[in-house]
C-alpha positions in Angstrom: -2.2 10.8 13.2 -2.6 12.6 10.2 -1.4 11.3 6.7 0.7 13.7 4.7 -0.7 13.3 1.2 -2.1 16.8 0.8 0.4 19.6 0.0 -0.6 22.2 2.9 -2.7 19.8 4.9 -0.4 19.3 8.1 0.9 23.1 8.4 -3.4 23.8 8.5 -4.1 21.3 10.8 -1.0 22.3 12.8 -2.0 25.8 12.7 -5.5 24.8 14.6 -4.2 21.9 16.7 -0.5 22.3 17.1 0.1 18.7 18.5 -1.1 17.2 15.6 1.5 14.7 14.7 2.2 13.8 10.7 3.3 10.7 9.4 4.2 10.0 6.0 2.4 7.1 4.2 4.7 3.9 4.0 3.7 3.3 0.4 4.6 6.9 -0.5 8.0 6.4 1.2 8.7 3.2 -0.5 8.0 4.8 -3.8 10.1 7.5 -3.0 13.2 5.5 -2.3 13.1 3.8 -5.4 13.9 6.9 -7.4 17.6 6.3 -6.1 17.7 2.4 -7.1 18.5 0.7 -10.2 16.2 -0.2 -12.6 17.5 -3.7 -12.4 17.3 -3.7 -8.8 14.3 -2.4 -7.7 12.5 -5.9 -7.6 14.9 -6.9 -5.2 15.0 -3.5 -2.9 11.2 -3.9 -2.8 11.3 -7.4 -1.6 13.8 -6.3 1.1 11.6 -3.5 2.1 8.2 -5.9 2.3 10.4 -7.7 5.1 10.9 -4.5 7.1 7.6 -3.0 7.3 5.8 -5.9 8.9 8.2 -6.7 11.4 6.8 -7.4 15.0 9.1 -5.6 16.8 11.7 -2.6 16.6 14.4 -5.3 16.8 13.3 -7.6 14.2 12.9 -4.4 11.8 16.7 -3.3 12.6 17.8 -6.7 11.9 16.2 -7.0 8.7 18.0 -3.3 7.8 20.8 -4.5 8.9 20.6 -7.6 6.7 19.6 -5.3 3.9 22.5 -3.0 4.5 25.0 -5.7 4.3 23.9 -7.1 1.1 24.0 -3.6 -0.3 27.5 -3.1 0.9 28.5 -5.8 -0.9 27.6 -3.9 -4.1 30.2 -1.1 -5.9 29.3 2.0 -4.8 27.0 4.1 -7.6 29.0 6.9 -9.4 28.5 10.3 -8.4 27.4 12.9 -11.0 
């Protein structure tokens, strides 16, 4: 597995080793997801993401994600620009 933190690195490695898997860093994924979260909701969203990530099984992570989605559905949708 190769982390995708340096632009162009995955492409260069895949040119030599075509079967290389790339995986985004979980920290960068979490931080990028916060771009779409209201500043008043950041703490709650991060607390939920911290419960999803260390799940021991995929089923446990799914349950945490479902609980997160259910909590988010109860809020009114954000206006689109």
